[in-house]
C-alpha positions, 0 to 999 in steps of 0.5 A: 499499499502506497501512502501519502500526506493529506493536503498541507497536513503531516498526516499519511493517509493511504491513497487507497481510502475506505468508503463505509456509505453501504455499511449497515444498509447494502452490506450485512453487519458480518460482510461489514466486519470482515470488510473493516479486518480485509482493509486493515490486513492490506494496509487501508489507514483510511476510512471514511464514513457519515453520521447519516451512513446506514440506511434509511431508518438506520442512520448512524449504524455504519458509525456503529457497526465501525464501532465494533470493530474497534471494540474487538480490536482496541489496539489497533484504533491508532492506525486507523486514520477516521472519517466522519461527516455532519450537515445532515438530517439523522431523524425521519421527521426533522423538527427545528434545528434538526433538518440538513444544516450546519449549526453550532447547536447541531453540531456540538451535539452530533460530534458527541453522538458521533464518537459515541457509535465510533466507541472512540476517544477522537475523530481524525478528518471531521467533514463538512458533508454539505456547503451551507449557503446560509451559515456565518464564517465566524459561526462556522470555523468557532465551532469547528476550532472549538472542537479541535481545541477540546480533541475531538477532532483532529483535522477539518475537512470538506466535502461537495463544497463548491471552489468558491467555497473552499476559497472563502472559507479556507483563506477566512481559516487562515486569517484567524490563524487555523489550520482551515481545510485540509482536504475536500471530498467530491465525486470526481470520474470520467461521467462526473469531471466538473470537479476539474473547472473550480474544484480541482483549481481551487483546491490546489492553489490553496493546498488542499488534497482531495479525496473522489468518490464514486470514482467509477460511477456507480460501478460498470453497469452506469450506462453513458 
């Protein structure tokens, strides 16, 4: 397995990242634990999930299964770079402050819930799952700086952000004296090359690592 540093951070991750979107939904509990065993054996140390993964009605199941694996293999936790995400709604019929979006009210609660499900004391890469056009820079970075300074989170990443959004928030982070965004996760494949227009140039210019998801566009059965 080959390894690289993630963006401008000095944290090393495997060039192959294990995505956990289908854990708890398409993959059974037993299959999931076997996949995690095999990935670890292969040297894949970069695992990516999200608080909403697990299927309708089972949000959080993916994190829970990874947490069960760590419970059975506690000595291996320090050998895994663990990433999860926050933004989506965690309940079927959301009330105020439960719908999709970013707020200090929501994120400070969700990070604790993710830590509990993952059965760990920290999240190595905490990613904002989607771009919220209504949140202020002060609330965005004030909240994320807080979870980093408390030790709940090591690094901050984003997912599905536009190029201008990366530039806006990265420059604001540097002005605040904060590390900012170390990675952006975008859908990127031969059927979706949109990131080449703005996201990839912005990431390259700002020192943000790019984590492509769905690199095979969902599989060989995808129609072109």
